[in-house]
Backbone bond lengths (Angstrom), bond angles and torsions (degrees), N, CA, C in turn:
res aa  C-N    CA-C-N  psi(-1)  N-CA   C-N-CA  omega(-1)  CA-C   N-CA-C  phi
1 M - - - 1.434 - - 1.582 104.77 -
2 R 1.430 109.96 136.91 1.494 116.62 -178.84 1.545 102.73 -107.56
3 L 1.343 110.68 134.48 1.573 117.25 172.91 1.469 111.73 -118.83
4 V 1.255 117.00 116.80 1.456 127.25 170.08 1.544 115.48 -109.21
5 V 1.376 110.16 122.36 1.484 114.20 169.76 1.527 106.42 -100.73
6 A 1.305 120.76 128.50 1.407 118.83 -172.41 1.549 111.72 -161.59
7 R 1.265 114.54 151.83 1.533 120.35 174.73 1.487 101.20 -83.73
8 C 1.301 121.76 113.20 1.428 125.40 -172.40 1.599 112.56 -146.37
9 Q 1.338 105.30 160.29 1.512 115.16 -179.02 1.620 101.47 -117.20
10 V 1.432 115.19 143.98 1.410 117.76 -173.65 1.609 108.68 -132.64
11 D 1.306 112.96 125.03 1.523 115.16 176.66 1.500 109.12 -128.14
12 Y 1.293 113.89 126.04 1.385 122.76 174.23 1.490 119.05 -110.72
13 A 1.402 117.52 130.42 1.379 125.59 178.90 1.431 110.95 -124.55
14 G 1.370 114.64 132.91 1.580 120.80 175.36 1.488 111.50 173.74
15 R 1.188 116.50 -116.28 1.531 119.08 -179.59 1.601 106.10 -68.06
16 L 1.259 116.67 -22.49 1.451 120.27 -178.96 1.568 100.85 -151.92
17 T 1.298 117.06 169.90 1.443 127.67 172.28 1.556 107.98 -106.11
18 A 1.342 113.61 145.80 1.472 118.00 165.05 1.514 112.98 -150.67
19 H 1.252 115.48 152.01 1.481 122.29 -174.00 1.461 113.15 -133.01
20 L 1.377 114.67 128.19 1.530 116.88 175.49 1.626 101.94 -119.40
21 P 1.312 108.65 120.58 1.453 115.15 -177.81 1.557 113.80 -71.19
22 M 1.257 117.26 163.51 1.555 122.01 -175.74 1.449 114.27 -49.34
23 A 1.285 117.59 121.37 1.572 122.00 180.00 1.534 106.65 -166.05
24 T 1.357 113.68 165.53 1.385 114.73 179.89 1.544 112.64 -85.45
25 R 1.323 115.64 132.21 1.579 120.17 -170.77 1.488 106.76 -143.36
26 V 1.261 109.51 173.05 1.625 119.30 175.57 1.549 104.41 -109.50
27 L 1.278 120.25 128.97 1.333 129.06 172.03 1.545 110.09 -107.93
28 M 1.270 118.91 129.69 1.481 128.98 -178.29 1.454 108.75 -114.43
29 V 1.280 120.71 123.96 1.365 121.25 170.84 1.576 105.67 -118.82
30 K 1.308 116.08 106.99 1.450 118.03 -171.89 1.460 117.22 -95.42
31 A 1.340 125.23 156.16 1.328 129.39 -176.21 1.447 115.74 -56.26
32 D 1.306 119.82 -24.98 1.427 118.28 -179.80 1.517 112.07 -85.91
33 G 1.353 114.73 2.46 1.579 117.02 172.08 1.426 111.99 105.04
34 S 1.304 121.04 -3.89 1.531 124.74 -178.99 1.503 109.26 -80.48
35 V 1.224 112.66 154.74 1.624 121.61 172.54 1.523 103.38 -133.49
36 L 1.257 109.84 127.43 1.501 124.31 171.57 1.449 120.61 -122.28
37 V 1.199 119.65 143.42 1.543 127.51 -176.75 1.586 106.94 -119.65
38 H 1.445 108.84 111.79 1.461 112.55 179.30 1.481 112.86 -113.90
39 S 1.263 114.94 154.20 1.608 123.49 172.19 1.587 103.69 -104.92
40 D 1.391 110.88 -178.73 1.381 120.75 -178.26 1.515 110.56 -85.93
41 G 1.344 117.46 7.96 1.302 124.85 168.41 1.448 125.85 -141.44
42 G 1.198 123.00 -168.17 1.508 120.84 178.61 1.545 114.47 80.44
43 S 1.343 110.43 18.43 1.539 112.80 170.08 1.602 111.13 69.89
44 Y 1.358 113.83 -134.11 1.566 116.20 177.40 1.431 115.90 -85.15
45 K 1.234 114.69 -22.73 1.600 120.54 -170.25 1.427 108.36 -65.93
46 P 1.423 127.98 125.04 1.454 125.17 162.96 1.421 112.80 -70.43
47 L 1.467 108.80 155.40 1.482 117.20 179.90 1.563 109.79 -68.62
48 N 1.417 114.23 -36.86 1.411 115.93 176.06 1.575 106.54 -156.48
49 W 1.344 115.43 159.64 1.422 117.57 -174.87 1.492 110.25 -163.77
50 M 1.350 111.52 162.02 1.460 116.06 169.75 1.647 111.17 -123.68
51 S 1.253 118.26 130.32 1.303 119.23 -171.76 1.616 109.09 -85.96
52 P 1.371 114.61 147.80 1.551 116.51 179.69 1.389 117.41 -68.96
53 P 1.292 126.63 152.49 1.550 115.75 1.55 1.555 107.89 -83.35
54 C 1.452 109.43 159.05 1.489 113.49 171.89 1.473 108.51 -163.25
55 T 1.218 116.61 163.10 1.557 124.94 -172.15 1.627 105.36 -116.18
56 V 1.358 112.14 134.93 1.386 126.85 174.34 1.587 110.07 -107.00
57 R 1.330 112.37 116.90 1.499 118.27 173.14 1.494 108.34 -112.80
58 E 1.409 110.07 122.59 1.496 114.75 175.47 1.645 112.79 -96.93
59 G 1.340 109.18 140.51 1.414 110.60 179.83 1.464 108.28 -151.86
60 V 1.432 117.76 -164.63 1.420 118.41 178.93 1.645 105.64 -139.88
61 T 1.230 116.56 128.47 1.471 120.00 172.12 1.517 111.60 -61.51
62 E 1.405 108.08 174.79 1.590 117.38 177.98 1.449 106.61 -67.07
63 D 1.309 121.19 -25.98 1.495 128.31 -169.10 1.653 103.89 -87.03
64 G 1.293 114.62 -6.35 1.529 114.71 -176.22 1.434 116.93 86.85
65 I 1.363 114.89 13.43 1.501 119.72 -176.40 1.512 109.04 -92.87
66 V 1.430 122.77 130.17 1.440 122.32 173.58 1.522 107.54 -57.34
67 E 1.348 110.85 144.42 1.472 113.18 -178.57 1.634 100.02 -139.56
68 W 1.396 106.33 133.30 1.582 115.10 170.19 1.548 105.51 -102.64
69 T 1.215 118.42 139.11 1.526 119.82 167.16 1.548 105.36 -126.56
70 V 1.359 105.06 118.45 1.517 109.41 -176.26 1.568 105.12 -117.08
71 T 1.310 108.48 127.40 1.488 122.84 179.85 1.416 114.58 -117.36
72 G 1.400 116.35 144.40 1.409 120.64 179.23 1.439 107.73 -92.90
73 A 1.575 110.78 144.46 1.536 115.33 -177.78 1.534 110.50 -82.77
74 K 1.282 116.12 -13.04 1.500 119.51 178.23 1.571 119.45 -111.56
75 S 1.236 107.66 9.03 1.634 120.40 177.09 1.409 111.52 -156.30
76 D 1.417 109.59 177.07 1.460 117.92 179.32 1.477 109.99 -97.80
77 D 1.320 117.19 8.72 1.603 118.69 177.70 1.492 113.12 -65.15
78 T 1.344 111.76 144.98 1.473 119.91 -172.18 1.598 108.82 -133.38
79 L 1.072 122.47 132.38 1.478 127.19 165.45 1.504 111.04 -111.01
80 R 1.450 115.49 125.65 1.349 118.63 -176.19 1.535 106.92 -118.65
81 I 1.364 116.32 116.43 1.502 120.47 179.76 1.503 113.47 -113.01
82 L 1.409 113.50 123.61 1.364 117.36 177.72 1.656 107.99 -104.38
83 L 1.322 112.12 120.05 1.570 119.30 -176.42 1.453 106.97 -94.00
84 E 1.309 124.84 100.03 1.382 124.38 175.78 1.503 116.76 -73.91
85 E 1.361 115.11 -40.63 1.414 123.66 168.63 1.418 118.12 -147.77
86 V 1.427 115.85 127.18 1.396 118.44 -174.30 1.529 108.21 -97.17
87 H 1.330 117.40 129.22 1.546 120.25 179.95 1.615 109.27 -100.85
88 H 1.298 115.08 -23.85 1.504 117.31 -176.12 1.553 106.56 -158.26
89 D 1.437 112.88 138.11 1.439 123.54 179.78 1.438 110.76 -143.08
90 S 1.246 125.45 107.88 1.488 127.12 -178.34 1.332 116.98 -142.65
91 S 1.328 127.12 145.92 1.450 126.43 175.75 1.500 108.44 -117.70
92 H 1.460 116.62 146.24 1.441 119.01 -178.92 1.426 108.01 -139.48
93 D 1.358 119.08 140.76 1.388 125.67 172.74 1.501 109.34 -91.06
94 L 1.372 121.91 109.96 1.394 124.31 -171.00 1.562 109.87 -94.96
95 G 1.338 115.30 -5.26 1.379 118.54 179.20 1.537 118.33 73.24
96 V 1.314 121.12 -168.19 1.463 124.85 172.96 1.571 114.73 -79.48
97 D 1.310 114.63 120.42 1.426 116.28 179.87 1.651 111.20 -83.63
98 P 1.310 113.08 132.16 1.364 120.05 -177.80 1.537 114.78 -69.71
99 G 1.411 118.97 -17.68 1.380 121.82 178.72 1.517 108.45 100.51
100 L 1.360 112.42 158.78 1.415 125.80 -176.20 1.742 104.39 -72.94
101 Q 1.321 114.12 130.54 1.390 123.26 -179.11 1.525 106.19 -115.69
102 K 1.373 119.31 102.29 1.456 119.91 -170.10 1.570 108.48 -83.02
103 D 1.265 116.68 145.50 1.436 118.34 177.19 1.549 105.46 -110.66
104 G 1.223 112.54 141.60 1.594 120.58 179.50 1.507 112.81 86.41
105 V 1.332 119.53 13.47 1.522 121.34 171.62 1.559 111.29 -71.39
106 E 1.334 110.12 164.01 1.570 114.69 -171.23 1.572 110.26 -47.91
107 K 1.511 111.24 -45.52 1.373 107.67 -174.99 1.462 119.86 -58.78
108 H 1.471 114.49 -38.97 1.529 115.77 173.91 1.598 113.22 -59.86
109 L 1.375 114.26 -42.40 1.448 113.72 179.04 1.551 110.80 -65.98
110 Q 1.336 115.98 -34.93 1.527 109.31 177.04 1.497 115.80 -67.51
111 E 1.421 113.38 -29.78 1.525 118.98 174.89 1.477 107.36 -62.15
112 L 1.432 116.43 -52.86 1.499 117.60 -174.31 1.526 114.76 -65.25
113 L 1.355 117.83 -32.39 1.451 122.40 -178.55 1.447 105.16 -73.22
114 A 1.390 119.91 -33.77 1.472 122.60 -179.80 1.505 111.67 -60.27
115 E 1.369 110.39 -35.33 1.409 120.83 -179.31 1.523 112.23 -78.08
116 H 1.310 114.18 -27.36 1.444 116.05 -172.00 1.551 105.69 -134.84
117 P 1.319 123.18 64.14 1.422 121.63 -174.01 1.574 111.24 -71.46
118 A 1.321 115.40 -22.23 1.565 119.02 179.62 1.507 107.45 -67.23
119 S 1.329 122.97 -17.15 1.512 121.55 178.76 1.431 109.19 -72.12
120 L 1.302 125.03 -15.70 1.406 128.22 173.03 1.515 115.77 -83.82
121 A 1.363 110.63 -36.16 1.561 114.64 179.04 1.569 103.61 -165.61
122 A 1.341 113.83 139.95 1.429 117.94 -179.81 1.604 112.38 -56.03
123 G 1.258 119.31 134.90 1.470 124.97 173.89 1.583 111.12 83.17
124 L 1.291 122.38 4.09 1.326 126.55 -173.38 1.550 109.37 -79.09
125 S 1.286 121.91 128.22 1.470 122.70 179.63 1.598 107.81 -131.82
126 L 1.332 109.40 150.80 1.516 119.43 -168.46 1.702 102.50 -81.28
127 V 1.338 106.50 138.00 1.532 110.87 168.94 1.565 104.83 -108.19
128 R 1.370 117.06 -44.37 1.475 114.56 -179.48 1.460 110.15 -165.78
129 R 1.310 120.27 143.53 1.364 126.76 168.60 1.520 114.37 -83.80
130 E 1.332 113.96 151.75 1.568 116.89 -173.61 1.460 111.53 42.93
131 F 1.405 115.07 69.89 1.465 122.12 -177.65 1.579 100.49 -82.72
132 P 1.456 112.33 126.52 1.442 113.45 -177.17 1.469 117.09 -78.96
133 T 1.264 119.13 143.55 1.391 129.05 172.57 1.623 111.68 -133.17
134 A 1.272 119.44 171.17 1.458 119.29 -178.39 1.566 107.82 -72.31
135 I 1.184 125.53 -11.86 1.460 122.77 -176.20 1.582 111.31 -120.10
136 G 1.381 116.33 16.43 1.434 120.81 -172.93 1.584 119.64 121.69
137 P 1.191 111.72 156.86 1.539 112.69 -176.65 1.537 115.41 -75.78
138 V 1.352 116.67 143.26 1.400 118.48 170.24 1.524 104.76 -84.51
139 D 1.379 117.22 140.62 1.336 122.01 178.95 1.449 118.06 -51.51
140 L 1.333 118.56 -50.55 1.405 128.87 179.25 1.473 116.17 -141.86
141 M 1.300 121.30 125.21 1.400 122.82 175.32 1.600 104.34 -107.81
142 C 1.241 115.31 125.85 1.470 129.66 -177.24 1.401 114.34 -122.48
143 R 1.471 107.62 169.66 1.522 113.12 173.08 1.507 104.78 -133.21
144 D 1.330 118.28 136.28 1.393 122.82 177.18 1.570 110.07 -84.32
145 A 1.297 110.27 179.03 1.533 116.77 -174.26 1.423 114.91 -61.17
146 E 1.376 120.27 -26.74 1.423 128.60 175.81 1.539 115.78 -87.31
147 G 1.396 114.66 1.31 1.511 115.10 178.20 1.378 110.60 92.14
148 L 1.294 123.78 0.42 1.545 118.89 -178.77 1.476 112.23 -90.99
149 S 1.389 110.84 145.47 1.475 115.86 -173.40 1.525 110.37 -81.25
150 V 1.367 107.15 139.93 1.616 114.42 -178.94 1.521 108.80 -132.35
151 A 1.347 109.62 121.67 1.460 116.56 177.77 1.621 112.20 -92.47
152 V 1.307 117.82 129.03 1.451 125.88 -176.13 1.455 107.66 -110.25
153 E 1.203 117.55 128.74 1.525 126.95 173.05 1.580 105.47 -114.93
154 I 1.385 112.92 125.44 1.484 121.99 -175.01 1.591 115.02 -115.18
155 K 1.272 109.42 127.53 1.583 115.63 -176.83 1.526 101.07 -131.90
156 R 1.400 115.62 151.52 1.414 121.72 166.87 1.604 103.87 -70.10
157 R 1.261 126.39 -52.35 1.336 131.12 -179.93 1.621 109.78 -111.87
158 G 1.332 122.80 110.41 1.384 122.28 -179.58 1.535 108.70 -81.25
159 E 1.390 111.77 119.42 1.434 121.96 172.93 1.510 109.48 -128.86
160 I 1.326 113.23 177.88 1.480 123.87 -172.59 1.555 113.06 -57.28
161 D 1.318 113.62 -37.63 1.483 122.94 178.48 1.639 110.43 -56.18
162 G 1.432 112.67 -43.32 1.440 117.85 178.86 1.575 114.15 -63.95
163 V 1.416 112.15 -36.55 1.497 115.68 -178.93 1.439 105.37 -69.71
164 E 1.242 124.60 -39.55 1.411 133.46 -179.58 1.631 108.93 -57.63
165 Q 1.238 110.95 -52.19 1.538 117.44 174.91 1.466 113.84 -60.91
166 L 1.272 121.19 -41.77 1.511 122.54 176.13 1.581 106.93 -63.74
167 T 1.251 118.28 -47.03 1.505 120.13 -178.23 1.387 109.18 -56.80
168 R 1.300 124.61 -40.59 1.435 126.91 -178.64 1.575 109.01 -65.96
169 Y 1.316 116.28 -39.02 1.465 121.92 174.53 1.402 110.41 -63.13
170 L 1.228 124.10 -45.92 1.508 127.93 -177.09 1.497 111.69 -61.00
171 E 1.476 113.86 -39.44 1.385 117.06 -174.56 1.528 109.17 -64.16
172 L 1.322 117.52 -37.84 1.467 123.33 -176.59 1.518 109.70 -74.97
173 L 1.390 113.77 -42.12 1.474 121.06 -172.78 1.646 106.82 -60.55
174 N 1.406 109.27 -41.73 1.513 118.41 -174.73 1.507 112.46 -68.99
175 R 1.305 117.13 -6.20 1.492 118.73 174.94 1.595 112.72 -95.97
176 D 1.258 112.23 -3.31 1.553 122.20 -178.07 1.642 107.00 -89.22
177 P 1.315 115.81 108.34 1.417 116.58 175.23 1.446 119.91 -55.65
178 A 1.297 119.68 -31.10 1.332 128.21 179.73 1.512 116.29 -65.79
179 L 1.398 107.62 -33.02 1.428 115.11 173.78 1.596 118.77 -80.90
180 T 1.308 112.93 -22.78 1.512 117.54 -161.96 1.629 107.78 -117.01
181 R 1.412 108.53 17.51 1.526 111.76 -179.97 1.558 114.96 -57.42
182 K 1.375 110.48 -38.09 1.551 117.55 -178.59 1.521 110.03 -97.24
183 G 1.306 119.97 -12.63 1.427 123.78 -176.67 1.481 114.63 153.76
184 A 1.280 116.53 174.22 1.497 123.80 -178.91 1.564 118.05 -57.59
185 V 1.261 119.82 139.42 1.393 116.31 174.25 1.539 112.62 -77.99
186 R 1.245 113.75 128.34 1.563 118.44 -177.34 1.432 107.90 -104.15
187 G 1.366 113.68 166.72 1.486 119.86 -176.25 1.461 111.99 -122.96
188 I 1.432 108.49 150.50 1.542 118.67 173.05 1.410 105.89 -123.39
189 F 1.348 120.61 124.73 1.415 123.87 174.70 1.588 105.53 -104.32
190 A 1.440 112.74 113.78 1.362 120.99 -177.75 1.448 116.24 -115.09
191 A 1.499 114.05 138.95 1.502 116.04 -176.53 1.485 108.60 -165.77
192 Q 1.318 117.08 163.70 1.373 120.46 -175.59 1.640 105.45 -77.32
193 E 1.233 115.76 -24.50 1.444 120.06 179.86 1.456 105.17 -148.19
194 I 1.317 120.19 130.29 1.488 125.27 178.12 1.474 106.58 -116.77
195 K 1.329 116.94 122.34 1.519 120.92 178.56 1.578 110.38 -67.12
196 P 1.347 119.80 149.68 1.435 123.27 178.73 1.525 115.25 -53.62
197 Q 1.322 114.52 -42.83 1.421 119.33 -178.93 1.585 112.81 -61.71
198 A 1.414 111.45 -43.41 1.398 113.12 176.87 1.451 120.68 -70.10
199 R 1.344 113.70 -30.16 1.506 122.99 166.58 1.467 111.55 -52.52
200 V 1.317 113.28 -53.00 1.577 118.09 -172.81 1.522 105.56 -65.24
201 L 1.360 121.27 -45.92 1.493 121.90 -178.25 1.516 108.56 -60.89
202 A 1.350 118.88 -46.45 1.514 122.11 -179.51 1.540 112.52 -60.58
203 T 1.462 115.49 -38.19 1.430 116.18 178.15 1.513 107.47 -69.15
204 D 1.178 123.11 -42.32 1.520 126.96 -176.09 1.545 110.36 -63.90
205 R 1.246 120.05 -26.22 1.320 127.39 172.78 1.465 120.19 -88.73
206 G 1.241 114.44 -1.97 1.574 124.03 -176.16 1.506 113.45 73.22
207 I 1.291 116.92 27.47 1.572 117.47 177.50 1.468 105.75 -103.94
208 A 1.358 115.56 136.61 1.420 124.38 178.85 1.387 111.57 -74.85
209 C 1.431 127.70 148.34 1.382 126.71 176.00 1.541 106.75 -115.45
210 A 1.354 120.01 138.96 1.511 126.96 176.21 1.527 107.46 -132.25
211 V 1.349 111.03 121.46 1.402 120.76 172.69 1.552 110.10 -83.30
212 V 1.398 119.35 122.74 1.448 119.24 -173.41 1.471 106.93 -99.91
213 D 1.352 115.47 134.18 1.417 126.44 175.79 1.541 106.92 -93.81
214 Y 1.238 118.94 91.90 1.539 126.93 -172.00 1.702 106.92 -53.46
215 D 1.319 111.44 -55.43 1.440 114.15 -176.61 1.513 114.92 -61.92
216 A 1.357 117.11 -37.47 1.499 117.64 171.47 1.458 116.45 -61.99
217 L 1.314 116.62 -34.12 1.412 121.79 178.01 1.577 114.80 -67.68
218 R 1.278 111.17 -33.29 1.337 120.98 174.46 1.545 121.05 -80.32
219 G 1.386 108.88 -5.31 1.393 115.43 174.84 1.555 111.96 84.27
220 I 1.387 116.85 8.01 1.391 122.29 -179.78 1.502 112.52 -82.92
221 D 1.256 116.30 -41.34 1.408 123.93 -172.07 1.688 114.61 -113.93
222 D 1.126 122.03 89.32 1.506 121.96 -175.47 1.595 104.40 -94.86
223 S 1.288 117.48 119.99 1.478 122.55 -176.76 1.573 107.22 -73.61
224 E 1.230 119.96 -20.04 1.438 123.37 -176.36 1.525 107.82 -74.69
225 H 1.365 113.68 -22.94 1.536 117.42 -175.75 1.462 110.94 -108.68
226 R 1.256 124.75 13.63 1.448 129.50 176.99 1.551 107.98 -79.43
227 L 1.393 115.26 139.03 1.413 121.31 168.35 1.497 108.96 -77.47
228 F 1.436 122.71 -23.27 1.405 121.53 -178.67 1.630 105.63 -146.91
């Protein structure tokens, strides 16, 4: 990656035209061939950019100003950058990026709840993760203190679609004599946040709702040891 901090003017021509007057900005030329123009505000979004693949040609104008002409390989778009004064210019090999690893996704919630099923309901124990059905796997199949089967569907954000999904699972599971010997299979809809409409629908269908405290499950946030 090449990083250039410079007082520059930027003009874009393509599907539309755009102009950035002379000011100090950060220019990024990435290894994937993209070029981005950033200011000191605006969060993560660049002021202007060219998506890869593109070509950067460096030259000098008649006035002696350094000029970058960035052209796209798949379009006629052009980004023209005039660098009046360069404050910093460096290149860095960042290597291969392993990619973003998200924390708190459904897979992690499922793993934690499989380890602590009783956090959903007292006396609940795990039978199997990813319990197979003809229309897809149930996140957790559990058993309650009375030996009754309990199907658990886990979402980060609990919405109506998740309740509908669990309802379909329950309809199939309750046709299985091996699961219903002691009584009907009931459901628990678990999520970090459950929308009011989803809660109403779940309650109407006899499905219990459980709001999951992800940090507490990980042992980061213990409510018994909070000052407030």
